[in-house]
C-alpha positions in Angstrom: -13.3 16.5 -15.9 -16.5 14.6 -15.9 -18.5 13.8 -12.7 -21.3 11.4 -12.1 -22.4 8.9 -9.5 -19.9 6.3 -10.7 -17.0 8.8 -10.6 -18.1 9.8 -7.1 -18.1 6.2 -5.9 -14.7 5.5 -7.4 -13.3 8.7 -5.9 -14.4 7.6 -2.5 -13.2 4.1 -2.8 -9.9 3.1 -1.2 -8.2 1.2 -4.0 -6.4 -2.1 -3.6 -3.3 -1.9 -5.7 -2.5 -5.5 -6.2 0.9 -5.0 -7.8 3.3 -2.2 -7.3 6.8 -1.4 -6.1 8.3 1.0 -3.6 9.5 4.5 -4.3 13.0 6.0 -4.1 13.5 7.4 -0.7 16.4 9.7 -1.5 16.7 12.8 -3.7 16.7 12.5 -7.5 18.5 14.7 -9.9 17.0 15.4 -13.3 18.8 12.5 -15.0 17.7 10.1 -12.2 14.1 11.3 -12.3 13.8 11.1 -16.1 15.3 7.6 -16.1 12.4 6.5 -13.9 9.8 8.2 -16.1 10.3 5.8 -18.9 10.6 2.1 -19.6 13.0 2.9 -22.5 16.4 4.3 -23.1 17.1 8.0 -23.1 19.2 9.4 -26.0 20.9 12.7 -26.6 18.5 15.6 -27.3 15.5 13.8 -25.8 13.7 14.2 -22.5 11.4 11.8 -20.7 9.1 14.8 -20.0 8.3 14.7 -23.7 6.3 11.5 -23.5 2.7 10.8 -22.6 3.8 9.9 -19.1 6.0 13.0 -18.7 3.2 15.3 -19.9 0.8 13.7 -17.5 3.2 14.2 -14.6 3.3 18.0 -15.3 -0.5 18.2 -15.8 -1.8 16.2 -12.9 1.1 15.9 -10.3 2.3 19.5 -10.5 -0.8 20.9 -8.6 -0.2 18.3 -5.9 3.2 20.0 -5.3 1.6 23.5 -5.3 2.5 24.2 -8.9 0.4 25.3 -11.8 -0.7 22.7 -14.3 1.9 22.1 -17.0 4.7 23.7 -14.9 8.0 23.5 -16.9 10.2 20.5 -16.0 12.8 22.8 -14.4 10.2 24.2 -12.1 8.7 20.8 -11.3 12.1 19.4 -10.4 13.1 22.4 -8.4 9.9 22.2 -6.4 10.4 18.5 -5.9 13.9 19.3 -4.5 12.6 22.0 -2.2 9.9 19.8 -0.6 12.3 16.9 -0.2 11.7 13.2 -1.0 9.7 12.3 2.0 7.1 15.1 1.6 6.9 14.6 -2.2 6.3 10.9 -1.7 3.7 11.5 1.1 1.7 14.0 -1.0 1.6 11.9 -4.1 0.9 8.6 -2.3 -1.9 10.0 -0.3 -3.3 11.6 -3.4 -3.7 8.1 -4.9 -6.1 7.2 -2.1 -4.9 3.6 -2.0 -5.9 1.5 1.0 -3.7 -1.5 0.4 -0.5 -2.0 -1.5 0.8 -5.4 -2.7 4.5 -4.7 -3.1 6.9 -6.7 -5.2 10.1 -6.6 -3.2 12.3 -8.6 -5.6 13.9 -5.9 -7.6 16.1 -2.9 -6.5 15.1 -3.5 -2.9 18.1 -1.6 -1.5 17.0 1.6 -3.2 13.2 1.5 -2.8 11.0 1.9 0.3 9.9 -1.5 1.8 6.2 -2.3 2.1 5.8 -1.0 5.6 7.4 2.4 4.8 5.4 2.8 1.6 2.2 2.1 3.6 3.2 4.6 6.3 3.7 7.4 3.8 0.3 6.7 2.3 -1.6 6.1 5.5 -2.4 2.6 4.2 -1.5 -1.0 4.7 0.8 -3.2 2.7 1.5 -6.8 1.8 4.4 -8.4 0.1 4.8 -10.3 -3.2 7.8 -12.6 -3.5 9.6 -12.6 -6.8 10.6 -16.2 -7.5 13.5 -15.4 -9.8 15.1 -13.4 -7.0 14.7 -16.4 -4.7 16.3 -18.8 -7.2 19.2 -16.4 -7.9 19.9 -16.1 -4.1 20.0 -19.9 -3.8 22.5 -20.0 -6.6 24.6 -17.3 -5.1 24.8 -19.1 -1.8 26.2 -22.1 -3.5 24.4 -25.4 -4.3 25.2 -28.4 -6.4 23.1 -29.1 -9.5 21.5 -32.2 -8.0 20.4 -30.3 -4.9 19.1 -27.2 -6.7 15.5 -28.2 -7.0 15.1 -29.0 -3.3 17.1 -25.9 -2.3 14.9 -23.6 -4.4 11.7 -25.2 -3.1 12.9 -24.8 0.5 13.9 -21.2 0.0 10.6 -20.4 -1.7 8.6 -22.0 1.1 10.6 -19.9 3.6 10.0 -16.8 1.7 6.2 -17.2 1.3 5.8 -18.1 5.0 7.1 -14.7 6.1 4.5 -12.4 7.7 2.6 -10.3 5.2 3.3 -12.3 2.1 0.2 -12.8 -0.1 1.5 -13.9 -3.5 4.4 -14.9 -5.7 5.5 -13.4 -9.0 7.5 -14.5 -12.0 9.2 -12.3 -14.6 9.4 -15.2 -17.1 8.3 -12.8 -19.8 11.6 -11.0 -19.4 13.8 -14.0 -19.1 12.5 -16.5 -21.7 9.1 -15.4 -22.9 6.1 -17.7 -22.6 6.7 -19.9 -25.6 7.9 -22.6 -23.3 7.0 -26.3 -23.2 4.0 -26.4 -20.8 4.7 -29.7 -19.0 6.5 -30.0 -15.7 10.2 -30.7 -16.4 11.6 -34.0 -15.0 14.1 -34.1 -12.2 16.8 -35.1 -14.6 16.1 -32.1 -16.9 16.2 -29.7 -14.0 19.5 -31.2 -12.8 21.1 -30.9 -16.2 19.9 -27.3 -16.7 21.0 -26.4 -13.2 24.5 -27.7 -13.8 24.8 -25.5 -16.9 23.4 -22.4 -15.2 25.3 -22.7 -11.9 28.6 -23.1 -13.8 27.9 -20.0 -15.9 26.3 -17.8 -13.3 24.2 -14.8 -14.0 20.5 -14.3 -14.2 18.0 -17.2 -14.4 17.3 -17.5 -18.1 17.3 -21.2 -18.7 13.9 -22.3 -20.2 13.9 -25.6 -18.2 14.5 -23.8 -14.9 11.9 -21.2 -15.7 9.4 -23.9 -16.3 10.5 -25.5 -13.0 10.0 -22.2 -11.3 6.4 -21.8 -12.7 5.5 -25.3 -11.6 7.1 -24.7 -8.1 4.7 -21.7 -7.9 1.8 -24.0 -8.5 3.1 -26.3 -5.7 3.4 -23.3 -3.3 -0.4 -22.7 -3.6 -0.4 -18.9 -3.5 -1.7 -16.7 -6.2 0.9 -16.3 -9.0 1.4 -12.9 -10.7 2.9 -13.0 -14.2 4.3 -9.9 -15.9 2.9 -9.9 -19.5 3.1 -7.5 -22.4 4.7 -4.1 -22.0 7.9 -3.7 -20.2 11.5 -2.4 -20.6 13.9 -3.2 -23.5 14.7 -6.7 -22.0 11.2 -7.8 -23.2 10.8 -9.5 -26.5 7.2 -8.3 -26.8 6.0 -11.1 -29.2 7.1 -13.6 -26.6 5.2 -11.8 -23.7 1.8 -12.5 -25.2 -0.2 -14.2 -22.4 -2.0 -16.3 -25.0 1.2 -18.4 -25.3 0.4 -19.7 -21.8 -2.8 -21.4 -22.9 -1.5 -25.0 -22.9 0.1 -24.5 -19.4 -3.1 -23.0 -18.1 -4.9 -26.2 -19.2 -2.4 -28.3 -17.3 -2.8 -26.3 -14.0 -6.6 -26.0 -14.1 -8.0 -26.2 -10.6 -4.9 -25.2 -8.8 -3.9 -21.5 -8.2 -5.1 -18.1 -9.3 -3.0 -16.7 -12.1 -2.9 -12.9 -12.3 -1.9 -11.4 -15.7 -0.2 -8.1 -15.1 -0.2 -5.1 -17.4 -1.1 -7.0 -20.6 -0.8 -4.1 -23.1 -1.0 -4.5 -26.1 -2.4 -7.9 -25.4 -5.3 -6.9 -23.2 -7.7 -8.6 -25.5 -5.8 -11.9 -25.4 -5.7 -11.6 -21.6 -9.4 -11.0 -21.6 -10.0 -14.2 -23.6 -7.9 -16.2 -21.1 -9.9 -14.6 -18.2 -13.1 -15.5 -19.9 -12.3 -19.1 -20.6 -10.1 -20.1 -17.6 -11.6 -20.1 -14.2 -8.3 -19.3 -12.5 -7.2 -16.4 -14.7 -7.5 -12.7 -13.7 -6.0 -9.5 -15.3 -5.1 -5.9 -14.8 -3.8 -3.2 -17.1 -1.4 -1.6 -14.6 1.8 0.0 -15.8 -0.1 0.8 -19.0 -2.3 3.3 -17.3 0.3 5.8 -16.2 2.2 5.5 -19.5 -0.9 6.2 -21.7 -2.2 8.8 -19.2 -5.7 9.5 -17.9 -7.0 10.5 -21.3 -6.3 7.2 -23.0 -6.9 4.9 -20.0 -10.5 4.5 -20.9 -9.6 3.0 -24.3 -7.3 0.4 -22.7 -9.8 -0.5 -20.0 -12.6 -0.7 -22.5 -10.8 -3.3 -24.7 -9.9 -5.3 -21.6 -13.5 -5.3 -20.5 -15.0 -6.3 -23.9 -15.3 -10.0 -22.7 -13.6 -10.1 -19.3 -16.0 -11.3 -16.6 -16.4 -8.4 -14.2 -15.1 -10.5 -11.3 -11.8 -10.9 -13.1 -10.5 -7.3 -13.5 -8.2 -5.9 -10.8 -6.5 -2.6 -10.3 -2.8 -2.2 -10.2 -0.5 0.7 -10.7 2.8 -1.2 -11.1 4.3 2.2 -10.0 8.0 1.9 -9.5 10.6 4.4 -8.2 8.6 7.7 -8.4 5.4 8.3 -6.4 4.0 10.2 -9.4 3.1 6.9 -10.9 1.1 5.8 -7.9 -0.9 9.0 -8.2 -1.3 8.8 -12.0 -2.2 5.1 -12.0 -5.0 5.6 -9.5 -6.3 8.7 -11.3 -6.2 7.0 -14.7 -8.0 4.0 -13.4 -10.7 6.0 -11.6 -11.3 8.3 -14.6 -11.1 5.6 -17.3 -13.4 3.1 -15.5 -15.7 5.8 -14.3 -16.2 7.3 -17.8 -16.9 4.0 -19.5 -19.3 2.7 -16.8 -21.1 6.1 -16.4 -21.6 6.2 -20.2 -23.2 2.8 -20.2 -25.5 3.9 -17.4 -26.5 7.1 -19.3 -27.2 5.0 -22.4 -29.4 2.6 -20.5 -27.0 -0.3 -21.1 -26.2 -0.8 -17.4 -28.1 0.0 -14.2 -26.5 2.4 -11.8 -26.6 -0.2 -9.1 -24.7 -2.6 -11.4 -22.2 0.0 -12.4 -21.4 0.9 -8.7 -21.0 -2.8 -7.9 -18.6 -3.4 -10.8 -16.6 -0.3 -9.9 -16.2 -1.5 -6.3 -15.3 -5.0 -7.5 -12.5 -3.9 -9.9 -11.1 -1.2 -7.6 -10.9 -3.3 -4.4 -13.1 -6.4 -3.8 -11.9 -8.6 -6.6 -8.3 -8.4 -5.3 -9.4 -8.9 -1.7 -11.2 -12.1 -2.8 -8.5 -13.5 -5.0 -5.9 -13.0 -2.3 -8.2 -14.2 0.5 -8.0 -11.0 2.6 -10.6 -9.6 4.9 -13.5 -7.6 3.4 -13.5 -9.6 0.2 -16.8 -10.9 -1.1 
């Protein structure tokens, strides 16, 4: 493993993870653990340990549990069970050396640690990100007529974002409809017609008009908006999750709220273009980092940084379910960014002072500034 002044600075930096989830607080059997190691399906004869993420867990997380590197899956899972969920989570979360977590609480909340518990395990602080689709579906579940849906959703969203510790909202439109949506704000009549159809059918919010209404409501709320883009589970239609499809909408909302493009792979270059030409657009390559592993993290970060203004790159892990992904995401980010910046310093393409400043910006300060939290610059 390389070492240099930039690596040392990143190692000492308390990261700001601007998008993640809680971890499972209870025990996991092999099937449960392997399910959380992958975004895809498992099939007979396969193992999630036989993936880049699974190999990285055995390489980098095993020593944190007092095992040899590359410990066999059976030994790894046995040690996990011996230590117990709380100790495993504590060790892996503290190894990430994250100072602040911004936690999406809108999915699987009954199973995962809430923000305060996640922060306590890590010796850190936490803030909440409100998932707007979850708010909309709760409004529908409580019962509302089609004509009152828009006002009821807006009121519920306002209540949610006024709760203590909330710093942002999020949409998973990429999963529900994709981004090839009409960019304009839908009319009241369009929303009512769409709500009538959805409320009579029930289920998840997947109506394109109501998803457009949700995105415009996010603009009205005034908080930073996180948008899942690119890589995800099998619900994603990847060609519709290209953030470049948001271009016309971004023109319409210019001068309003920050838009944070999450994950982005394999569209990190498209996201970089948007960050370069739209003042309000920022990006990360979270989720991607622990799935490609520390060895390939540099390549993804390098493509994202080809044209991204240095004030526009943020760190996130998008870790979900297993604390291993918190540890791996942080390690991959520190190593990947450290390697590429240190190489530029060594080649005379970047001063050390600039490299240290850019590392601090990406690892912490950019997020603190966008979300208007103390210690941002």
